[in-house]
C-alpha positions, 0 to 999 in steps of 0.5 A, a space after each residue: 536488522 543485517 539478516 532482514 537486509 540479505 533476505 531482501 537483498 535475495 528477494 530481489 535478485 530471485 525476483 530480478 532475474 527469474 526466468 521469462 514466464 509464459 502466461 497471461 492475464 485474463 480480463 477478469 485480472 484487470 477488473 479484480 485490481 480495479 476493485 482492489 484499487 477504488 476499495 483501497 481509496 475507499 475504505 481510506 477515506 472512510 477511515 479518515 472520515 471516522 477519525 476525522 476530529 481526532 486527527 484535527 484536534 492532533 494537528 491543532 495540539 502540534 500547531 497550536 499557536 502560543 
C-alpha cells in the first residue's frame, strides 16, 4: 500500500511540476471528447436498463419492510 501511495505522489508531482507545453487542441479533439462523454452516459444508461430488475431486487431486499 505504501508503494502505491508513493507512486501516486510522484505522478502528481510530475504532472504539477511539468514545464509549460506549447501545444494546441484542434477542433476535432473537442468533438471526440464530447462523443466519449455521450457514449459513456448512454452506455451507463443501457447497462442500468439491462440489469434494472436485478438492481431493483437488490434494493428491495436491503430496504425490505418487516
